[in-house]
PDB file as gemmi writes it, atoms N, CA and C in Angstrom:
CRYST1    1.000    1.000    1.000  90.00  90.00  90.00 P 1                      
ATOM      1  N   MET A   1       0.904  -1.157  -0.023  1.00  0.00           N  
ATOM      2  CA  MET A   1      -0.128  -0.112  -0.057  1.00  0.00           C  
ATOM      3  C   MET A   1       0.984   1.327   0.086  1.00  0.00           C  
ATOM      4  N   SER A   2       1.035   2.033  -1.325  1.00  0.00           N  
ATOM      5  CA  SER A   2       1.844   2.944  -1.166  1.00  0.00           C  
ATOM      6  C   SER A   2       0.558   4.147  -1.434  1.00  0.00           C  
ATOM      7  N   ASN A   3       0.832   5.010  -0.558  1.00  0.00           N  
ATOM      8  CA  ASN A   3       0.310   6.687  -0.364  1.00  0.00           C  
ATOM      9  C   ASN A   3       0.923   7.785  -1.295  1.00  0.00           C  
ATOM     10  N   LYS A   4       0.896   7.561  -2.898  1.00  0.00           N  
ATOM     11  CA  LYS A   4       1.644   8.609  -3.525  1.00  0.00           C  
ATOM     12  C   LYS A   4       0.956   9.496  -3.639  1.00  0.00           C  
ATOM     13  N   GLN A   5       0.971  10.711  -3.476  1.00  0.00           N  
ATOM     14  CA  GLN A   5       0.166  12.030  -3.929  1.00  0.00           C  
ATOM     15  C   GLN A   5       0.459  11.911  -5.343  1.00  0.00           C  
ATOM     16  N   LYS A   6      -0.763  13.194  -5.712  1.00  0.00           N  
ATOM     17  CA  LYS A   6      -0.672  12.957  -7.176  1.00  0.00           C  
ATOM     18  C   LYS A   6      -0.400  14.579  -7.249  1.00  0.00           C  
ATOM     19  N   LYS A   7       0.201  14.452  -8.747  1.00  0.00           N  
ATOM     20  CA  LYS A   7       1.446  15.621  -8.742  1.00  0.00           C  
ATOM     21  C   LYS A   7       0.258  17.005  -9.468  1.00  0.00           C  
ATOM     22  N   LYS A   8       0.839  18.062  -8.561  1.00  0.00           N  
ATOM     23  CA  LYS A   8       0.046  19.049  -8.660  1.00  0.00           C  
ATOM     24  C   LYS A   8       0.113  19.681  -9.993  1.00  0.00           C  
ATOM     25  N   ARG A   9      -0.810  20.466 -10.533  1.00  0.00           N  
ATOM     26  CA  ARG A   9      -0.969  21.053 -12.210  1.00  0.00           C  
ATOM     27  C   ARG A   9      -0.415  22.494 -11.651  1.00  0.00           C  
ATOM     28  N   ASN A  10       0.821  22.602 -12.599  1.00  0.00           N  
ATOM     29  CA  ASN A  10       1.426  24.138 -12.397  1.00  0.00           C  
ATOM     30  C   ASN A  10       1.235  24.732 -13.886  1.00  0.00           C  
ATOM     31  N   LYS A  11       0.613  24.361 -14.651  1.00  0.00           N  
ATOM     32  CA  LYS A  11       0.609  24.670 -16.042  1.00  0.00           C  
ATOM     33  C   LYS A  11      -1.120  25.358 -16.285  1.00  0.00           C  
ATOM     34  N   LYS A  12      -1.133  26.595 -16.876  1.00  0.00           N  
ATOM     35  CA  LYS A  12      -2.530  27.237 -16.851  1.00  0.00           C  
ATOM     36  C   LYS A  12      -3.224  26.509 -17.527  1.00  0.00           C  
ATOM     37  N   TYR A  13      -4.688  26.443 -17.299  1.00  0.00           N  
ATOM     38  CA  TYR A  13      -5.820  25.940 -17.824  1.00  0.00           C  
ATOM     39  C   TYR A  13      -5.955  27.116 -19.154  1.00  0.00           C  
ATOM     40  N   THR A  14      -5.923  26.477 -20.456  1.00  0.00           N  
ATOM     41  CA  THR A  14      -6.224  27.508 -21.458  1.00  0.00           C  
ATOM     42  C   THR A  14      -7.788  27.001 -22.503  1.00  0.00           C  
ATOM     43  N   GLY A  15      -8.528  26.412 -21.538  1.00  0.00           N  
ATOM     44  CA  GLY A  15      -9.374  25.531 -22.758  1.00  0.00           C  
ATOM     45  C   GLY A  15     -10.858  26.640 -22.943  1.00  0.00           C  
ATOM     46  N   ALA A  16     -11.599  26.345 -23.402  1.00  0.00           N  
ATOM     47  CA  ALA A  16     -12.457  27.255 -23.724  1.00  0.00           C  
ATOM     48  C   ALA A  16     -13.482  27.775 -22.591  1.00  0.00           C  
ATOM     49  N   ASP A  17     -13.133  26.981 -21.553  1.00  0.00           N  
ATOM     50  CA  ASP A  17     -14.264  27.185 -20.188  1.00  0.00           C  
ATOM     51  C   ASP A  17     -13.277  28.376 -19.281  1.00  0.00           C  
ATOM     52  N   ALA A  18     -12.005  28.863 -19.992  1.00  0.00           N  
ATOM     53  CA  ALA A  18     -10.910  28.900 -18.634  1.00  0.00           C  
ATOM     54  C   ALA A  18     -11.431  30.346 -18.368  1.00  0.00           C  
ATOM     55  N   ALA A  19     -10.808  30.658 -17.127  1.00  0.00           N  
ATOM     56  CA  ALA A  19     -11.570  32.147 -16.532  1.00  0.00           C  
ATOM     57  C   ALA A  19     -10.506  33.237 -17.541  1.00  0.00           C  
ATOM     58  N   VAL A  20     -10.994  34.299 -17.834  1.00  0.00           N  
ATOM     59  CA  VAL A  20     -10.692  35.320 -18.291  1.00  0.00           C  
ATOM     60  C   VAL A  20      -9.829  36.125 -17.502  1.00  0.00           C  
ATOM     61  N   THR A  21      -8.716  36.225 -17.709  1.00  0.00           N  
ATOM     62  CA  THR A  21      -7.644  37.444 -17.139  1.00  0.00           C  
ATOM     63  C   THR A  21      -8.085  38.965 -17.738  1.00  0.00           C  
ATOM     64  N   LYS A  22      -8.181  39.725 -16.837  1.00  0.00           N  
ATOM     65  CA  LYS A  22      -8.273  41.291 -17.642  1.00  0.00           C  
ATOM     66  C   LYS A  22      -6.585  41.726 -17.501  1.00  0.00           C  
ATOM     67  N   PRO A  23      -6.742  42.684 -18.314  1.00  0.00           N  
ATOM     68  CA  PRO A  23      -5.295  42.915 -18.626  1.00  0.00           C  
ATOM     69  C   PRO A  23      -5.090  44.296 -17.857  1.00  0.00           C  
ATOM     70  N   THR A  24      -3.736  44.233 -17.096  1.00  0.00           N  
ATOM     71  CA  THR A  24      -3.476  45.537 -16.092  1.00  0.00           C  
ATOM     72  C   THR A  24      -2.836  46.533 -17.009  1.00  0.00           C  
ATOM     73  N   ILE A  25      -3.712  47.717 -16.518  1.00  0.00           N  
ATOM     74  CA  ILE A  25      -3.424  49.030 -16.708  1.00  0.00           C  
ATOM     75  C   ILE A  25      -2.243  49.551 -16.096  1.00  0.00           C  
ATOM     76  N   VAL A  26      -1.452  50.102 -16.815  1.00  0.00           N  
ATOM     77  CA  VAL A  26      -0.119  50.496 -15.926  1.00  0.00           C  
ATOM     78  C   VAL A  26      -0.061  52.126 -16.678  1.00  0.00           C  
ATOM     79  N   ARG A  27      -0.261  53.243 -15.299  1.00  0.00           N  
ATOM     80  CA  ARG A  27      -0.501  54.727 -16.211  1.00  0.00           C  
ATOM     81  C   ARG A  27       0.632  55.386 -15.461  1.00  0.00           C  
ATOM     82  N   VAL A  28       1.395  56.168 -16.415  1.00  0.00           N  
ATOM     83  CA  VAL A  28       2.762  56.725 -16.258  1.00  0.00           C  
ATOM     84  C   VAL A  28       2.408  58.164 -16.531  1.00  0.00           C  
ATOM     85  N   SER A  29       2.879  59.107 -15.879  1.00  0.00           N  
ATOM     86  CA  SER A  29       2.701  60.226 -15.801  1.00  0.00           C  
ATOM     87  C   SER A  29       4.210  61.307 -16.083  1.00  0.00           C  
ATOM     88  N   ALA A  30       4.247  61.798 -16.774  1.00  0.00           N  
ATOM     89  CA  ALA A  30       5.792  62.629 -16.957  1.00  0.00           C  
ATOM     90  C   ALA A  30       5.278  64.021 -16.202  1.00  0.00           C  
ATOM     91  N   VAL A  31       6.553  64.275 -15.349  1.00  0.00           N  
ATOM     92  CA  VAL A  31       6.869  65.546 -14.501  1.00  0.00           C  
ATOM     93  C   VAL A  31       7.674  65.981 -15.233  1.00  0.00           C  
ATOM     94  N   ASP A  32       7.929  67.519 -15.136  1.00  0.00           N  
ATOM     95  CA  ASP A  32       9.196  68.186 -15.333  1.00  0.00           C  
ATOM     96  C   ASP A  32       9.732  68.975 -13.943  1.00  0.00           C  
ATOM     97  N   ARG A  33      10.659  68.198 -13.397  1.00  0.00           N  
ATOM     98  CA  ARG A  33      11.062  69.037 -12.342  1.00  0.00           C  
ATOM     99  C   ARG A  33      12.098  69.583 -12.102  1.00  0.00           C  
ATOM    100  N   GLY A  34      12.772  70.817 -11.096  1.00  0.00           N  
ATOM    101  CA  GLY A  34      13.536  71.061 -11.381  1.00  0.00           C  
ATOM    102  C   GLY A  34      15.083  70.258 -10.658  1.00  0.00           C  
ATOM    103  N   THR A  35      16.131  70.478 -10.387  1.00  0.00           N  
ATOM    104  CA  THR A  35      17.220  69.902 -10.271  1.00  0.00           C  
ATOM    105  C   THR A  35      17.392  69.399  -8.776  1.00  0.00           C  
ATOM    106  N   PHE A  36      16.949  70.299  -7.690  1.00  0.00           N  
ATOM    107  CA  PHE A  36      16.213  70.226  -6.384  1.00  0.00           C  
ATOM    108  C   PHE A  36      15.415  69.575  -6.613  1.00  0.00           C  
ATOM    109  N   GLY A  37      14.092  69.494  -7.077  1.00  0.00           N  
ATOM    110  CA  GLY A  37      13.188  68.835  -7.079  1.00  0.00           C  
ATOM    111  C   GLY A  37      13.248  67.452  -7.476  1.00  0.00           C  
ATOM    112  N   GLN A  38      13.953  67.377  -8.248  1.00  0.00           N  
ATOM    113  CA  GLN A  38      14.440  65.726  -8.565  1.00  0.00           C  
ATOM    114  C   GLN A  38      14.743  64.830  -7.623  1.00  0.00           C  
ATOM    115  N   TRP A  39      15.949  65.754  -7.308  1.00  0.00           N  
ATOM    116  CA  TRP A  39      16.876  65.044  -6.240  1.00  0.00           C  
ATOM    117  C   TRP A  39      15.925  64.394  -4.995  1.00  0.00           C  
ATOM    118  N   TRP A  40      15.127  65.624  -4.485  1.00  0.00           N  
ATOM    119  CA  TRP A  40      14.445  65.438  -3.164  1.00  0.00           C  
ATOM    120  C   TRP A  40      13.231  64.139  -3.600  1.00  0.00           C  
ATOM    121  N   PHE A  41      12.920  64.006  -4.919  1.00  0.00           N  
ATOM    122  CA  PHE A  41      11.957  63.220  -5.348  1.00  0.00           C  
ATOM    123  C   PHE A  41      12.265  61.746  -4.924  1.00  0.00           C  
ATOM    124  N   GLU A  42      13.618  61.574  -5.301  1.00  0.00           N  
ATOM    125  CA  GLU A  42      14.428  60.311  -5.485  1.00  0.00           C  
ATOM    126  C   GLU A  42      15.068  59.984  -4.035  1.00  0.00           C  
ATOM    127  N   HIS A  43      15.298  60.922  -3.184  1.00  0.00           N  
ATOM    128  CA  HIS A  43      15.884  60.523  -2.084  1.00  0.00           C  
ATOM    129  C   HIS A  43      14.859  61.083  -0.919  1.00  0.00           C  
ATOM    130  N   ARG A  44      13.727  61.440  -1.020  1.00  0.00           N  
ATOM    131  CA  ARG A  44      13.016  61.507   0.030  1.00  0.00           C  
ATOM    132  C   ARG A  44      12.801  60.842   0.951  1.00  0.00           C  
ATOM    133  N   ARG A  45      12.867  59.282   0.872  1.00  0.00           N  
ATOM    134  CA  ARG A  45      12.273  58.217   1.653  1.00  0.00           C  
ATOM    135  C   ARG A  45      13.677  58.097   2.818  1.00  0.00           C  
ATOM    136  N   ILE A  46      14.737  58.886   2.131  1.00  0.00           N  
ATOM    137  CA  ILE A  46      16.361  58.474   2.924  1.00  0.00           C  
ATOM    138  C   ILE A  46      16.168  59.576   3.995  1.00  0.00           C  
ATOM    139  N   VAL A  47      16.056  60.846   3.206  1.00  0.00           N  
ATOM    140  CA  VAL A  47      16.374  62.288   4.028  1.00  0.00           C  
ATOM    141  C   VAL A  47      15.256  62.448   5.080  1.00  0.00           C  
ATOM    142  N   LYS A  48      14.004  61.908   5.013  1.00  0.00           N  
ATOM    143  CA  LYS A  48      13.029  62.319   6.104  1.00  0.00           C  
ATOM    144  C   LYS A  48      13.431  62.110   7.030  1.00  0.00           C  
ATOM    145  N   PRO A  49      13.582  60.312   7.153  1.00  0.00           N  
ATOM    146  CA  PRO A  49      14.201  59.918   8.763  1.00  0.00           C  
ATOM    147  C   PRO A  49      15.095  60.742   9.211  1.00  0.00           C  
ATOM    148  N   VAL A  50      16.190  60.527   8.539  1.00  0.00           N  
ATOM    149  CA  VAL A  50      18.052  61.159   8.681  1.00  0.00           C  
ATOM    150  C   VAL A  50      17.729  62.388   9.304  1.00  0.00           C  
ATOM    151  N   ALA A  51      16.779  63.492   8.519  1.00  0.00           N  
ATOM    152  CA  ALA A  51      16.469  64.671   8.904  1.00  0.00           C  
ATOM    153  C   ALA A  51      15.932  64.516  10.548  1.00  0.00           C  
ATOM    154  N   VAL A  52      14.930  63.468  10.763  1.00  0.00           N  
ATOM    155  CA  VAL A  52      14.240  63.654  12.070  1.00  0.00           C  
ATOM    156  C   VAL A  52      15.176  63.398  13.369  1.00  0.00           C  
ATOM    157  N   GLY A  53      15.892  62.267  12.752  1.00  0.00           N  
ATOM    158  CA  GLY A  53      16.938  62.042  14.135  1.00  0.00           C  
ATOM    159  C   GLY A  53      17.784  62.828  13.943  1.00  0.00           C  
ATOM    160  N   VAL A  54      18.169  63.686  13.439  1.00  0.00           N  
ATOM    161  CA  VAL A  54      19.160  64.661  13.252  1.00  0.00           C  
ATOM    162  C   VAL A  54      18.782  65.739  14.536  1.00  0.00           C  
ATOM    163  N   LEU A  55      17.249  66.175  14.018  1.00  0.00           N  
ATOM    164  CA  LEU A  55      16.532  67.170  14.719  1.00  0.00           C  
ATOM    165  C   LEU A  55      16.579  66.794  16.159  1.00  0.00           C  
ATOM    166  N   ILE A  56      16.272  65.374  16.258  1.00  0.00           N  
ATOM    167  CA  ILE A  56      16.022  64.980  17.820  1.00  0.00           C  
ATOM    168  C   ILE A  56      17.238  65.076  18.408  1.00  0.00           C  
ATOM    169  N   ALA A  57      18.223  64.576  17.704  1.00  0.00           N  
ATOM    170  CA  ALA A  57      19.434  64.581  18.668  1.00  0.00           C  
ATOM    171  C   ALA A  57      20.169  66.064  18.850  1.00  0.00           C  
ATOM    172  N   ALA A  58      19.906  67.082  18.181  1.00  0.00           N  
ATOM    173  CA  ALA A  58      20.163  68.672  18.195  1.00  0.00           C  
ATOM    174  C   ALA A  58      19.528  68.758  19.645  1.00  0.00           C  
ATOM    175  N   ILE A  59      18.085  68.608  19.276  1.00  0.00           N  
ATOM    176  CA  ILE A  59      17.199  69.001  20.829  1.00  0.00           C  
ATOM    177  C   ILE A  59      17.973  68.272  22.164  1.00  0.00           C  
ATOM    178  N   ILE A  60      17.934  67.455  21.979  1.00  0.00           N  
ATOM    179  CA  ILE A  60      18.764  66.563  22.949  1.00  0.00           C  
ATOM    180  C   ILE A  60      20.055  67.277  23.515  1.00  0.00           C  
ATOM    181  N   ALA A  61      21.007  67.449  22.564  1.00  0.00           N  
ATOM    182  CA  ALA A  61      21.714  68.053  23.042  1.00  0.00           C  
ATOM    183  C   ALA A  61      21.834  69.386  23.714  1.00  0.00           C  
ATOM    184  N   PHE A  62      20.947  70.119  23.124  1.00  0.00           N  
ATOM    185  CA  PHE A  62      20.775  71.600  23.472  1.00  0.00           C  
ATOM    186  C   PHE A  62      20.223  71.252  25.133  1.00  0.00           C  
ATOM    187  N   CYS A  63      19.337  70.702  24.926  1.00  0.00           N  
ATOM    188  CA  CYS A  63      19.031  70.121  26.355  1.00  0.00           C  
ATOM    189  C   CYS A  63      20.144  70.027  27.343  1.00  0.00           C  
ATOM    190  N   ILE A  64      20.709  69.061  26.834  1.00  0.00           N  
ATOM    191  CA  ILE A  64      21.842  68.769  28.090  1.00  0.00           C  
ATOM    192  C   ILE A  64      23.052  69.545  28.328  1.00  0.00           C  
ATOM    193  N   VAL A  65      23.434  70.340  27.334  1.00  0.00           N  
ATOM    194  CA  VAL A  65      23.974  71.524  27.469  1.00  0.00           C  
ATOM    195  C   VAL A  65      23.606  72.687  28.254  1.00  0.00           C  
ATOM    196  N   GLY A  66      22.213  72.824  28.169  1.00  0.00           N  
ATOM    197  CA  GLY A  66      21.682  73.924  29.094  1.00  0.00           C  
ATOM    198  C   GLY A  66      21.605  73.154  30.611  1.00  0.00           C  
ATOM    199  N   LEU A  67      21.349  72.310  30.873  1.00  0.00           N  
ATOM    200  CA  LEU A  67      21.020  71.613  31.773  1.00  0.00           C  
ATOM    201  C   LEU A  67      22.671  71.683  32.466  1.00  0.00           C  
ATOM    202  N   ILE A  68      23.568  71.278  32.039  1.00  0.00           N  
ATOM    203  CA  ILE A  68      24.794  71.604  32.230  1.00  0.00           C  
ATOM    204  C   ILE A  68      25.314  72.918  32.552  1.00  0.00           C  
ATOM    205  N   GLN A  69      24.964  74.449  32.041  1.00  0.00           N  
ATOM    206  CA  GLN A  69      25.089  75.370  32.206  1.00  0.00           C  
ATOM    207  C   GLN A  69      24.604  75.806  33.368  1.00  0.00           C  
ATOM    208  N   LEU A  70      23.448  75.664  33.488  1.00  0.00           N  
ATOM    209  CA  LEU A  70      22.542  75.610  34.556  1.00  0.00           C  
ATOM    210  C   LEU A  70      22.881  75.224  35.887  1.00  0.00           C  
ATOM    211  N   LEU A  71      23.975  73.906  36.271  1.00  0.00           N  
ATOM    212  CA  LEU A  71      24.347  73.636  37.323  1.00  0.00           C  
ATOM    213  C   LEU A  71      25.205  74.134  37.722  1.00  0.00           C  
ATOM    214  N   HIS A  72      26.278  74.786  36.846  1.00  0.00           N  
ATOM    215  CA  HIS A  72      27.352  75.764  37.122  1.00  0.00           C  
ATOM    216  C   HIS A  72      27.318  77.117  37.105  1.00  0.00           C  
TER     217      HIS A  72                                                      
END                                                                             
């Protein structure tokens, strides 16, 4: 008694009653940007978190310096 599993079908069915797949529509729009605008568009995902981190670090450093000056 062997329990052989049936091989799964990995080929698309293309018969007369096959499901009709709708074509995917890709919309592309062109934008004329300046030099800085294009740079910002390409690097926005990296620059925003880095800028927030630098701002938080600057605020913490400012508070520490103010606290040290207050104690002396």
